[in-house]
N, C-alpha and C positions, 0 to 999 in steps of 0.2 A: 038801200045805203052803199052809198058806194065805196069800191074799198081803193087803200090805197096801200104801198109801202114804200117807206121814208128809211134813210140810212144815213147814221153822219157822216160826213164828207163826200157824200155821193149825192144829197138832197138839201138845196139851197132852206128849204121850210126847218129845218133844223140847227142853221149856222149859230141860232143865238142859245143853243144846248147840247155842249157838246156831252155831258152827263147822261144824252138822252144816246143810247148805240141804234135803236129799229124800235119804231114804230110801227105797225101793219094792223090793217083789215083786213081779212082776209077769209075770203067766202069759195071753198075747195068746193067742185061739184064733179069730179074725176080722182080718181087712185091713181096715182105715180109712183111708181117703185121707187125706191129708195132717198124719195122727197123730204125723210124725217129720219137722218141716222141717226145715232148716238153720238151726243158729244160732251163734253164737259163745259160748261155752263165758266163762264169768264166775268161774267157779270149777273145782278138781279133781274133775272125773269120775271114777269108777270102774266100771264093767260088769261082770259076770259072769256068763256064760252060763249055765245050768244046761240047758235044752233046744231046740233049733232048730240056725238057722243062718240068720244076721244079716250084711246085707251094708249095711256104713255108709261114707260119705264122713266121714274125721278127716282133718282137717289138710288136704281137698280130694284124701286119695288116698283109692281104692276100697280099701276092707278088709274081709274075709269071716272072721267069729269064731264059731266051734263050742263045742260044751261042755267047759266045763274052762279055757274061756278069758278075759283080761279084756281091754277094751278102758278105754287109759287117754285120755283128752282133757286137756291142758295147761290154765290159762286162758287167753285171747287165741286157743287153736286152734278152728275151727269143726269140727261136728258132724251128723250127718243122715244117716235112710237114705236110701240112693243110690238108692232110686222114690218118695223122701220119706213114707214110711210104716215104721213099726216091724212085722217080719215076724213072723210067726206063731212061737211058743216062747215060755220063761221065760227071766228073767232077773232080775237084783237087781243096781240101781245104788245111789249111793252120792257125793252132793255134796256138798265139803269146802269150805268157805272158806278159802283160802291169804293170805299175807300176801305183797306184793314186797319183795324188802327188796335186795340187791346185783344188780347185772347178771349175770341170763343165771340168775337162780335162785330159788325160791321159798322163804318160809319157813312153814312148818307152822301156827304160828302159838303162845299161851301154852297153849293148851289142852293140848297135846303134853304129855308125861312124862318126854321125850326130853330130853337137851342143845343147848344152842344149837348146840356144832360138829354134832352129830349130827343137826340139824334141821336147818342148813344144807347138810351135805354132803347129803342127801335131796334136797334141793332139785335141786344143781346137778349131781345122775346123771342125775336126771327129766329136766331140762333140757338135758344137754351128747347125753344119748342118742334122748328123743323117741321113743321106742319105741311104736308103737299099740297092737298087742297083743303079751302076753304068753301063755304058755302057764302058771297055773295051780292047780291043782284044789284045793289048800289053800286059796286063797283064800275058795273058796264055805264051807267050817267054819266057817271069821274071820265070814264076813256072818251065814251062819246062828247065831251064837253073838249075835253085835251086837240081831241082832232080838230073841232070848229073852232077854238082858238089860235092854234097852228096856221090851219088852212084859211082860216080869216087875216091873220096878222091885225090885228084893232091894236089902237092905242092900248099900251099895258099889258100885250096877250104875255111877252116871256115872265112876266112877274104873273102873271094869272095862272099859266102854264104851270109855273113851279109849285103855285102855292095848292093847284090841284093835285099833282103828284104828292102833295108834304101831306092833302086829306086822305087820298089813297093808301097812302102806307101807316097814316096813326089808324086808320079804320082796319087794315090788314093785321098790324099788333092788336088792336081789341079782339078783333074776330079770332086770330091764332091763341089768344092767351083763351080766351071764352069757350074754343074747342078743345084745347088742350087741358083744363080744370073740369071738364065734364066729362073728359072719358078717364081722370086717374081720378084715385080716393086721396085726400090731403098726405098722408104718410108718403106716396110715395111721391107728390108734389114737392114736398117740403125736401125731401132727400135731394131732388135734384137743383133745390133751389139752395141748400148748402153746400151742393157740389160747385154752383156757380159763383158764391160767395169763396168759397176756397180760391179757386181760379184766380181770381181777382182783389187780393183781401188789399192792394193797394187804395184801389177803390172807395172815395170815400161814401160808403151809401147809405141813402136816407132810407125811412120806414114807407117812404112813397115809390119811391123805386122798386123796394122790395115787396110790397102791396099791391102794384103796375104786373108785376111777374104774375100774379096768383089770379089778376085781375077782376083785385077788391080793393076798396076801400080802407084810407090805412085803418080805420076803427074796428072795420069787421078781419082784418088781417091782425089784427095786435091781439085783437082778441081769442083768432084761432092760433096762434102762437103760443098765447101766454098758455090755453088749455091745453096744449100739445107740449109744450116743453117748461113750463111752470117758469117764462123768462120773458120778459117784453122783449120783442125784436134787435132793439139796440143793443141788450144786455147780450143774447143771445149771440149776436154779431160781435162782441168780444171775448166771448166764450170760445167763440171759434178762434178769431186771433190770440188769444192765446196759448188753444190747445198748439197753435200751428208754432209759434214761440218757443214751446218747449222743445217740440222737436228743432227747431233750430240750433238754442241753444247748447244740443248736445254734440254739435260740429265746432272744434274747438277755432277752426279756422274762419268764422263767420263773425264779424266784427257788431258788437251789440246795439251799434245807431244802425245798422246796416238792417240788420232784424228788426227795427221797429218800422222805418220806416218800409220796407219792404211789406211789412204786415196792415200797414194802415195805421200807425201810431202818427202821433203828431209830430214827437219830438223821442230822443230817448229818455229826458225826464217824465213825459206822459207814458211811456214804456214800465218804466220802470215803477213808478209810483203802483200804476192801474196793476201790473207784473205782483208785487208786493202784496196787495191788496187784497189779491183774488188767491194766491198758493200762501202768503206767510212770507216769501225770501224776494229778495230783490235780483233781477236779473245775475247777477254777477254770483252770488251765494247759490242760489240753483246750482249754476254754471261749475262750480266748484265743487260742489255736493256731488252732481252728479257724473264727472268727471273721476272723483274718488271713488265711487260706487261700481267702475268701469276694472 
């Protein structure tokens, strides 16, 4: 397999891919000191090991990668060889520029052929799980296809490459969820989900999106949530929203309409109706009562 090293801005092959900052296939036969020093990644980095054993520090933790495994480095995380150099072996690496969007997520960007909803969900999954090592032999086949398309530049190769990268990221998100779910019990995983929901209540969450964070279908996810909390997923989400609004209503400087929109309600009327149904008070009555108690 022939080696290559492509960098956007220096390699004509990447002219149609401004989001691909580096795409490399490297066979490292000798150890060179300081060849893989610790750096903070500004991109989404995907490393796929073909041959050898690589010992890296990812996000300051030691990880060992073997053939058929992916090293995944998120923007803002640190990456480097455990001894400061690149180990002997062979690997692909792909550095993709992504966009920061909502809190605790990343957006793949407009190059992706996925919908905005799908791109956002992949970003949330990667940032939620933060798994640096994934077992994914199929990633090697996809990266090899990307290489052939970029090098041959046949009709439609730009679209084909972007489709392949979308497929790779979908598989990475799925595998990240599977590995994350398998190493955590449901209560701990559920706590992580609740933290994710509370951090972004403005988002109009669907059951499908929440289930995807668990790597489950909607039916299995709904059954687990009901057995664990007694609520359906959407009713549980409403309860979280109401608990956050209660905290915010105790601050007299925050407008009720702003509270409603900030916590994911469609309007102040929708918020008032739901709030009274669950608490017995309108938001105004609750605020007046809480202020008189202080």
